[in-house]
C-alpha positions in Angstrom: -110.7 -68.1 45.6 -110.5 -64.4 44.8 -111.3 -62.9 41.4 -107.7 -62.1 40.6 -106.4 -65.6 41.1 -109.4 -66.8 39.0 -108.2 -64.5 36.2 -104.7 -65.9 36.4 -106.1 -69.4 36.2 -108.2 -68.4 33.2 -105.0 -67.3 31.5 -103.3 -70.6 32.3 -106.2 -72.6 31.0 -106.3 -70.6 27.8 -102.6 -71.2 27.0 -103.0 -74.9 27.9 -105.9 -75.1 25.4 -103.6 -73.5 22.8 -101.0 -76.3 23.4 -98.8 -74.1 25.7 -97.5 -74.6 29.2 -100.3 -73.9 31.7 -99.0 -70.8 33.6 -100.9 -67.6 34.0 -100.6 -64.3 35.9 -102.2 -60.9 36.4 -100.7 -57.7 37.8 -103.1 -55.8 40.1 -103.1 -52.2 41.4 -105.7 -50.9 43.8 -108.3 -53.6 43.0 -107.9 -53.5 39.2 -106.0 -55.6 36.8 -103.4 -53.5 34.9 -101.7 -56.4 33.1 -102.4 -60.0 32.3 -100.3 -62.8 30.7 -100.0 -66.4 30.0 -97.0 -68.6 29.1 -96.6 -68.5 25.4 -93.1 -70.0 25.0 -94.4 -72.8 22.9 -96.8 -70.8 20.7 -94.3 -68.0 20.1 -91.1 -70.1 20.1 -90.0 -67.6 22.8 -88.2 -69.0 25.9 -88.8 -65.6 27.7 -92.6 -65.6 27.2 -93.6 -66.7 30.8 -96.9 -65.7 32.3 -95.4 -63.3 34.8 -93.2 -61.6 32.2 -96.2 -61.2 29.9 -98.4 -59.7 32.6 -95.7 -57.2 33.5 -95.2 -56.4 29.8 -98.9 -56.0 29.3 -99.1 -53.5 32.1 -96.5 -51.4 30.2 -93.9 -49.1 31.7 -95.2 -47.8 35.0 -93.9 -44.9 37.0 -93.7 -47.4 39.9 -94.8 -50.9 40.7 -94.5 -50.4 44.4 -98.3 -50.6 44.9 -98.9 -53.7 42.8 -99.5 -57.3 43.5 -98.7 -60.1 41.1 -101.0 -63.1 41.1 -99.5 -66.2 39.5 -100.8 -69.8 39.1 -97.4 -71.3 39.9 -94.2 -70.3 41.7 -92.1 -67.9 39.6 -88.9 -69.2 38.1 -85.6 -67.4 38.7 -86.0 -65.4 35.5 -89.4 -64.1 36.5 -88.2 -63.6 40.1 -85.5 -61.4 38.8 -88.0 -59.2 36.9 -90.2 -59.0 40.0 -87.2 -57.8 42.1 -86.0 -55.4 39.3 -89.4 -53.7 39.2 -89.9 -53.7 42.9 -93.2 -55.6 42.9 -93.6 -56.0 46.6 -96.1 -58.9 46.8 -96.6 -62.1 44.9 -99.6 -64.4 45.5 -98.9 -67.9 44.2 -101.6 -70.5 43.4 -99.3 -73.6 43.7 -95.7 -74.0 44.5 -94.6 -77.1 42.7 -91.3 -78.7 43.7 -88.5 -76.8 41.9 -88.6 -73.3 43.4 -86.2 -73.2 46.4 -83.7 -70.9 44.7 -86.4 -68.6 43.4 -88.1 -68.5 46.9 -84.8 -67.7 48.6 -84.0 -65.0 46.0 -87.4 -63.3 46.3 -87.3 -63.4 50.1 -83.8 -62.0 50.2 -85.1 -59.0 48.4 -88.0 -58.5 50.8 -90.7 -59.7 48.4 -93.8 -60.9 50.3 -94.9 -64.3 49.2 -98.3 -65.8 49.8 -98.4 -69.5 48.8 -102.0 -70.7 48.6 -101.6 -74.3 47.3 -105.0 -74.2 45.4 -106.3 -77.4 44.0 -107.1 -75.7 40.7 -103.5 -74.5 40.3 -102.1 -77.9 41.4 -104.1 -79.6 38.7 -102.7 -77.3 36.1 -99.2 -78.5 37.1 -100.0 -82.2 36.7 
C-alpha cells in the first residue's frame, strides 16, 4: 500500500476512534499531500462533512486542481463526486468500493474522471 492511501486510512481510523463514520481522504499534488480530511458528520452535526469534502477544503482554494489526485478509503458518494467533477480533480484512487456506488461511478466516469479501485483489505474492514 502506498503512503498516501495509508494517510487516508489513518484519517478514517481517527474519525472512527472519535465515534464518527470511518471515511478518510487526502488530496495529493506532485508527491505531496496538500489537503487531508475525515468524515466528521457525526462529530460536527454536519451532513456535508465527508472525508473527500474535508480534504478538498483543507487544501484551500487552488488555482487549479488539474494536477491533483484524491485518495479516499471508500467510493465517493454523489455529493463528493459532484465536488470532484466541479473542481476538475482528474484521478481518484479508492481503497474499497462498497456496494452503493453505481450512480456515483457512472457520474464520475461520464465526466472523464479516472477511477482506480484497489479493494484493499484495510479499507474493506473500515466499512464493516
